[in-house]
N, C-alpha and C positions, 0 to 999 in steps of 0.2 A: 504494500500500500504506500502511495506517495503522499506528500503533505497536502496537496490539493484535495485528494479524496478524503483524507483524514479530517480536514477542516470542514468539508461539506457534511460529514457525518457527526460532528461534535454535538449539535443541537439534539439530534435523535438519541445519541448516547446519553446525554444528560437527562433526557426525558424517559430513558429506559425503553426506547422503542426499537432498538437494534436487535436483530436476531443473534443468537449465541455465536455463530461463526463470524459474522461481521464485527460483533462486539469484541471478540478475542483478537481479531486482526487489528482492530483499532487500538486496543490496549497494548499490543505488542509494539505498534508504531509509536505510541505515546511513551513507552519505556525507552525507545531508541532515539527519539527526536525531542530535544529540549525545547525547540521553538513551538511545536504543537502542544507539548505538555504545558508550557507557559500560557498558551492560548486557552487551553482547557481550564486552567486555574482562573484566568481572567473571567471567562464566561461563567464558571461556577460561582465566583464571587459576585458577579453581576446578578445572577439568578437569585442568590441569597439576599442581596440588597432589595431586589424588586419584590420578593416575597414578604419582606419586613415592612413595606410601605402600606400605609393605611389608605383604603380607597377613598377618593374624594367624592363628596356628595354631588349629585347632579343638580343643575339649576332647576328652579321651580317650574319654568315653562319649557323644559327639555322635550317632553312628549309632544306638546303642541307645535314646537318649532320643527321637530323631525317630521311630523305629519304634514305640516304646511309645505315643507321641502319636497316630500314625496308627492303630494298633490300637484305641486308646481311642475314637477318633472313628468307626472303621469298625463298631464294635458297634452304633451307632445306637439304634433303638428309642425308647422314651420318654425315655431319658436325654438325648437331644439336645434335646427340648422342655423338660424340667425337669432341669437339671443336679444338683439336690439329690437326685434319685432314685438317683444313682450310689452304688454300694456302695463301701466298707463304711461302715456307720453305727455310731456308738457306741451303747451301751445307753442312755445318757442322752438322746441325740437321738431314738431310737426311742420311748422312754417319754414324752418331752415332746411329741412330735408326736401320739402316740396320746391322751395326756391332753388336748391342745388340741382335737383333733377331737371327742373325746367330750364335753368341756365345752361346746364350741360347739353341738353337736347338742342336748344337754340344755337349754341356755339358750334355743335357738331354739324347742324344743318348749314350754318353760315360757312364753315370751313369746306363742307362738301360743295356748296354752290360756288364758292370762290375757286376751289380746285377745278371744278368742271368748266367754269367760265375762263379761268386762266389757262387751262389746258387747250380749250378751243381757240382762244385768241393767241396762244403762243407766248403769253407773258410769263408762264411758269417754267418754260423750257430751260432757262438758265439756272433754276434752282435745283435741278436734278430729277431724279426718278420720281414717278407718281407716288410710290409707296412712301418715300421719305417725306414728301410734302404733306401727305395725308397724315402720316404718323406724327409729324411735328405738330400739326393742328390738334390731334387727339391728346397728345401728351401735355401740351400747353393747357388745354381745357381742363383736363383731369387735375393737373397740378394746381391751377388757380382755384378750382372748386374745392379740392381737398384742403388747401391752405385756409380758405375762407371757413370751411366747416370746422376745422380744428380750432379756429379762433372763436367761433360762435359757441361751440360745445365746450 
C-alpha cells in the first residue's frame, strides 16, 4: 500500500468501516510510514476535539427559513436559469432594463441601416470587411449599454 491509498482510507479506518484485510494492510503501512502515522494522529485528535464540542442551538426561525428556500427553488421555471427574472422588481430596475433593451435594439437597427447604406454607396469600403464593421457596431452598442446598466444598478 502506498501513502496515497493509505490517506484515502484513514477516515474509514477511524470510523471502523474497513474490512479486516484492508485494515491490517493499512496498519502495516502506518507502522512503516511516519508521515501517514502522523496524519492518523492529527485526524484522530481532530475527531476527538469535534466530539467534545457542544452542539449549537438552531435559530428560532430555522425551519421557516429552510422551507421558504425550498419553496423558492421548487417554483422552478425560468427563474432557475436566470435568477434576475425572480420577482419583485423595483420600478427603476424594470424601467432601466426596458430602456437598455430598447436602446440596444434601436442602435442595432441604426448600425444595420448604416452598414447597408454605406455598403451600397461604397462609403464603407475603406473601413474593411463587412463583418468587422458590423461587429464594431454591435460591440460598441453592447459596451455602452452594459456600462450604463452597471451605473444604474
